[in-house]
Wavefront OBJ file of the C-alpha trace (Angstrom):
o trace
v 257.452 96.580 375.313
v 256.300 97.862 372.367
v 253.157 99.871 371.428
v 251.164 98.492 368.774
v 247.987 99.407 366.686
v 245.825 96.380 365.609
v 242.543 95.923 364.170
v 240.025 93.185 365.703
v 237.004 91.347 364.676
v 234.209 93.344 366.320
v 231.135 91.660 365.683
v 230.245 88.696 363.358
v 228.415 89.876 359.959
v 225.244 89.002 358.823
v 225.161 89.390 354.936
v 227.136 92.286 353.719
v 230.683 92.860 355.758
v 230.234 96.384 357.408
v 232.359 98.922 359.046
v 231.115 97.961 362.453
v 232.494 94.424 361.973
v 236.005 96.015 362.666
v 237.677 98.263 365.577
v 241.020 99.690 365.824
v 243.117 99.028 369.043
v 246.022 100.355 370.553
v 247.632 97.935 372.705
v 251.094 97.646 374.424
v 252.670 94.127 373.772
v 254.395 92.250 376.340
v 258.171 91.579 376.588
v 259.524 88.500 374.442
v 259.574 85.269 376.073
v 262.360 82.443 374.909
v 261.904 81.405 371.577
v 259.561 84.517 370.628
v 260.209 87.207 367.888
v 258.899 90.689 367.357
v 257.835 91.349 363.844
v 257.471 94.844 362.232
v 255.030 94.235 359.812
v 255.352 95.859 356.400
v 252.683 94.393 353.838
v 249.282 92.864 354.732
v 247.618 90.293 352.210
v 243.851 90.483 352.022
v 241.924 87.479 350.724
v 238.276 86.678 350.250
v 237.984 83.643 351.755
v 238.471 85.298 355.119
v 234.817 86.476 354.842
v 233.649 83.232 355.811
v 236.326 82.901 358.931
v 234.347 85.644 360.145
v 231.035 83.954 360.400
v 230.854 81.389 363.350
v 230.349 78.500 361.216
v 231.542 74.873 362.059
v 232.223 74.294 358.270
v 234.998 77.439 358.037
v 237.888 76.442 360.379
v 239.217 78.061 362.311
v 236.904 80.785 362.791
v 238.070 84.227 363.615
v 237.965 84.951 367.380
v 235.702 87.890 368.501
v 237.685 90.763 370.091
v 240.863 89.132 368.766
v 243.112 90.382 366.149
v 242.019 89.441 362.340
v 244.957 87.537 361.122
v 246.164 87.070 357.209
v 249.421 86.458 355.093
v 252.043 89.178 355.898
v 255.392 90.382 355.216
v 257.729 91.968 357.775
v 260.952 92.332 359.345
v 262.285 90.874 362.743
v 262.716 94.253 365.035
v 263.851 91.929 368.064
v 264.549 87.988 368.512
v 264.659 85.773 371.278
v 264.526 82.809 368.834
v 267.860 81.073 367.443
v 266.470 80.623 364.014
v 265.398 84.460 363.152
v 268.104 87.189 363.855
v 267.164 91.198 364.060
v 266.717 92.307 360.596
v 265.521 89.104 358.886
v 262.698 89.741 356.494
v 260.075 87.081 356.824
v 256.635 86.129 356.048
v 253.824 84.036 357.653
v 250.376 84.263 359.234
v 250.141 87.150 361.402
v 247.914 89.957 362.972
v 246.199 92.830 361.451
v 248.522 95.033 363.436
v 251.403 97.139 362.782
v 253.452 94.618 365.071
v 253.402 90.995 366.393
v 254.870 88.911 368.863
v 255.366 85.274 367.087
v 257.054 82.176 368.283
v 258.478 81.556 365.031
v 256.181 78.549 363.671
v 255.342 78.682 360.023
v 257.423 81.725 359.462
v 259.502 81.719 356.306
v 262.376 83.737 355.568
v 262.572 85.676 352.330
v 265.137 87.555 350.143
v 264.109 91.227 350.098
v 266.359 91.905 347.121
v 265.208 91.719 343.441
v 261.625 91.799 343.842
v 259.256 94.079 345.883
v 258.196 92.797 349.160
v 254.524 92.466 348.558
v 255.321 90.234 345.610
v 255.706 87.348 348.226
v 252.007 87.534 349.263
v 251.076 87.533 345.603
v 252.714 86.250 342.373
v 255.347 84.686 344.669
v 253.147 83.847 347.447
v 250.207 81.966 348.735
v 247.788 83.265 345.696
v 250.036 81.874 342.927
v 250.457 78.608 344.955
v 247.014 78.376 345.109
v 246.682 78.758 341.244
v 249.458 76.442 340.567
v 248.076 73.592 342.597
v 244.696 73.986 341.174
v 246.041 74.051 337.709
v 248.730 71.387 337.843
v 247.055 68.709 340.255
v 243.358 68.982 339.438
v 242.598 70.792 336.248
v 245.617 69.347 334.582
v 245.164 70.913 331.281
v 246.165 69.449 328.364
v 247.287 71.315 324.621
v 243.953 71.917 322.575
v 241.524 71.902 325.596
v 239.329 74.588 326.930
v 240.043 75.951 330.426
v 237.557 78.793 331.910
v 238.912 80.895 335.011
v 236.624 83.125 336.660
v 237.635 85.856 338.395
v 240.170 85.926 335.934
v 242.527 88.791 337.054
v 242.330 88.535 340.688
v 245.208 87.599 342.878
v 245.060 83.761 342.077
v 242.708 83.680 338.623
v 245.578 85.795 336.781
v 248.314 83.214 337.507
v 245.805 80.030 336.932
v 244.781 81.339 333.340
v 248.507 82.015 332.338
v 249.462 78.636 333.555
v 246.810 77.095 331.738
v 247.896 78.701 328.618
v 251.477 77.848 329.270
v 250.150 74.133 329.130
v 248.805 74.905 325.692
v 245.036 75.584 326.530
v 242.443 77.487 325.313
v 242.041 79.967 328.041
v 238.689 81.857 328.485
v 237.965 83.881 331.687
v 235.417 86.687 332.930
v 236.304 89.669 335.307
v 234.102 92.396 336.829
v 235.319 95.103 334.662
v 235.984 96.015 331.087
v 239.378 97.162 331.856
v 240.366 93.703 333.295
v 239.204 91.844 330.565
v 241.616 94.053 328.188
v 244.502 93.273 330.666
v 243.412 89.554 330.634
v 243.675 89.298 327.013
v 246.689 91.386 326.137
v 249.100 91.020 329.033
v 248.034 87.771 330.747
v 247.465 85.924 327.425
v 243.705 84.871 327.530
v 241.915 84.168 324.186
v 238.937 85.798 325.643
v 237.347 87.395 328.804
v 233.844 88.755 329.318
v 232.498 91.165 331.913
v 230.117 89.477 333.960
v 228.576 92.518 335.305
v 227.449 93.474 332.415
v 226.808 90.064 330.154
v 223.548 88.822 331.880
v 223.064 85.759 329.967
v 226.550 84.094 331.152
v 225.288 80.709 329.211
v 224.985 82.418 325.789
v 228.444 84.011 326.162
v 230.036 80.860 327.328
v 228.521 78.847 324.423
v 229.915 81.658 321.819
v 233.637 81.537 323.547
v 233.803 78.190 324.342
v 231.658 76.413 321.277
v 233.499 72.678 322.194
v 232.610 73.017 325.624
v 234.724 73.504 328.788
v 237.375 70.629 329.726
v 238.744 72.514 333.050
v 237.286 74.951 335.288
v 239.077 76.700 337.965
v 236.398 78.197 339.994
v 236.681 81.093 342.241
v 233.419 82.895 341.867
v 230.587 80.004 342.370
v 226.838 81.506 342.013
v 225.436 81.808 338.599
v 228.570 81.674 336.704
v 229.694 78.180 338.149
v 225.933 76.819 337.099
v 226.720 77.685 333.687
v 229.961 76.436 333.351
v 229.026 73.148 335.082
v 226.338 72.427 332.094
v 229.010 72.946 329.374
v 231.549 70.596 331.118
v 232.806 68.237 328.632
v 232.786 64.229 329.168
v 235.672 63.897 332.253
v 235.632 67.518 332.677
v 237.708 68.722 335.696
v 236.418 71.584 338.279
v 238.995 72.970 341.006
v 236.922 74.563 343.409
v 239.022 77.340 344.896
v 236.464 79.805 346.010
v 232.708 81.309 346.021
v 233.009 84.787 346.444
v 229.676 85.655 344.708
v 228.234 83.942 347.442
v 230.267 84.733 350.699
v 227.612 87.545 351.873
v 224.691 85.883 351.194
v 222.778 85.083 354.222
v 220.464 82.380 352.677
v 223.135 79.457 350.774
v 222.462 79.093 347.295
v 221.113 75.639 345.853
v 223.666 73.676 343.666
v 223.365 73.401 340.011
v 220.475 71.558 338.880
v 220.818 67.704 337.443
v 223.625 66.617 339.586
v 223.540 63.427 337.941
v 225.691 65.210 335.313
v 228.369 64.307 337.354
v 228.144 60.724 336.797
v 227.140 61.120 333.104
v 230.039 63.176 332.228
v 232.396 61.320 334.734
v 233.190 64.608 336.145
v 235.930 65.461 338.809
v 234.642 68.468 341.107
v 237.643 69.043 344.116
v 237.681 71.497 346.710
v 240.561 72.397 347.825
v 242.440 74.677 350.326
v 246.368 75.147 349.323
v 247.589 74.798 352.918
v 246.904 71.155 353.063
v 249.695 71.053 350.506
v 252.669 72.950 351.879
v 254.972 70.072 351.039
v 255.022 70.992 347.374
v 255.951 74.698 348.252
v 259.342 74.006 346.834
v 257.940 72.368 343.927
v 255.907 75.734 343.248
v 258.962 78.228 344.405
v 261.070 76.655 341.387
v 258.785 76.191 338.905
v 256.307 79.424 339.365
v 259.020 81.402 341.236
v 261.220 81.106 338.185
v 258.774 82.271 335.905
v 257.930 85.097 337.576
v 261.664 86.526 338.336
v 262.235 85.778 334.557
v 259.525 88.229 333.598
v 257.505 85.480 331.982
v 254.791 85.808 334.200
v 252.277 88.728 334.342
v 250.611 90.090 337.454
v 248.582 93.006 338.876
v 248.130 94.488 342.625
v 246.294 96.976 344.234
v 248.248 98.500 346.981
v 246.461 100.753 349.936
v 248.332 102.797 352.102
v 247.952 102.369 355.936
v 246.577 99.836 358.237
v 243.580 102.023 359.227
v 242.446 101.472 355.496
v 242.505 97.634 355.618
v 238.820 97.153 356.696
v 237.701 99.744 353.684
v 239.919 97.591 351.511
v 238.504 94.188 352.672
v 235.141 95.236 352.249
v 236.081 96.624 348.543
v 237.415 93.232 347.717
v 234.155 91.685 348.382
v 232.491 93.873 346.030
v 235.119 93.444 343.400
v 237.051 96.626 343.737
v 240.644 95.356 343.477
v 242.682 94.601 340.320
v 244.856 91.609 341.098
v 246.145 90.903 344.320
v 245.148 93.284 347.189
v 247.879 94.183 349.892
v 247.931 96.778 352.541
v 251.190 98.512 353.141
v 251.713 99.033 356.828
v 254.933 100.787 357.241
l 1 2 3 4 5 6 7 8 9 10 11 12 13 14 15 16 17 18 19 20 21 22 23 24 25 26 27 28 29 30 31 32 33 34 35 36 37 38 39 40 41 42 43 44 45 46 47 48 49 50 51 52 53 54 55 56 57 58 59 60 61 62 63 64 65 66 67 68 69 70 71 72 73 74 75 76 77 78 79 80 81 82 83 84 85 86 87 88 89 90 91 92 93 94 95 96 97 98 99 100 101 102 103 104 105 106 107 108 109 110 111 112 113 114 115 116 117 118 119 120 121 122 123 124 125 126 127 128 129 130 131 132 133 134 135 136 137 138 139 140 141 142 143 144 145 146 147 148 149 150 151 152 153 154 155 156 157 158 159 160 161 162 163 164 165 166 167 168 169 170 171 172 173 174 175 176 177 178 179 180 181 182 183 184 185 186 187 188 189 190 191 192 193 194 195 196 197 198 199 200 201 202 203 204 205 206 207 208 209 210 211 212 213 214 215 216 217 218 219 220 221 222 223 224 225 226 227 228 229 230 231 232 233 234 235 236 237 238 239 240 241 242 243 244 245 246 247 248 249 250 251 252 253 254 255 256 257 258 259 260 261 262 263 264 265 266 267 268 269 270 271 272 273 274 275 276 277 278 279 280 281 282 283 284 285 286 287 288 289 290 291 292 293 294 295 296 297 298 299 300 301 302 303 304 305 306 307 308 309 310 311 312 313 314 315 316 317 318 319 320 321 322 323 324 325 326 327 328 329 330 331 332 333 334
């Protein structure tokens, strides 16, 4: 048996997530049964989409259970195994508890190579965020040379990759972020043609008119709210929207209304598609071949924020919802 520290959902938030929504517990994990393995976790991924799962609503599936460990993407090392597919010492990634150790049945776990790149990269530029960006750009936005693509949360874990992939396709790429330094990085390092600070630019429509004078052909949407409303009004005929997230709305107690004049969808023959990338895991091999190669060759820039210690995961997650991270947010557990 192994002693572990885990963080559970203590109560469901109403409005902003607060520290009392979390509780740290010390537990003794049971001995392994046949087919199980014990994983010593190294890095934990924090994702804003976890916020709606903390609220018990039928539209968010599956919701987190009260008084049970929160879960997220994680990288770890097999400490003990009674599963023939995994050996002690293997490095694995998968959906694991917010915990120092997790007992797992092996389903959904993937072995990874710990050599060559930092382990945390498998939760960012080589992991689910980049896979999300790749799917949304390649299969929904489908940018063409000369088109204009807008990416909200341009330097987030997903947005930073989405913008670069659109640029590689030959599009003109414009983004927004919540900090001047992030905007500078987006242009100088990630290759965006322009990026504006949505926290200081209060007339988003006017900024978009200036930066996207020919309108917007595709939108990779991470933020929602007033930013998406302004983008929606400027979508060109046959525009495409890959609706990945709406972080500006996750903490709203009253749902925000959609953009006015929804008949625009018909008039301009728009495509608006929401997606969750776990529905498309069959394409993971194609993604790894294409984007993994770009990342390992240094052709794809990425940033990450690393928080040290599992105990700081709740604080880090609340900061994520306020936009305090730069790039992918991960917690170093061990």
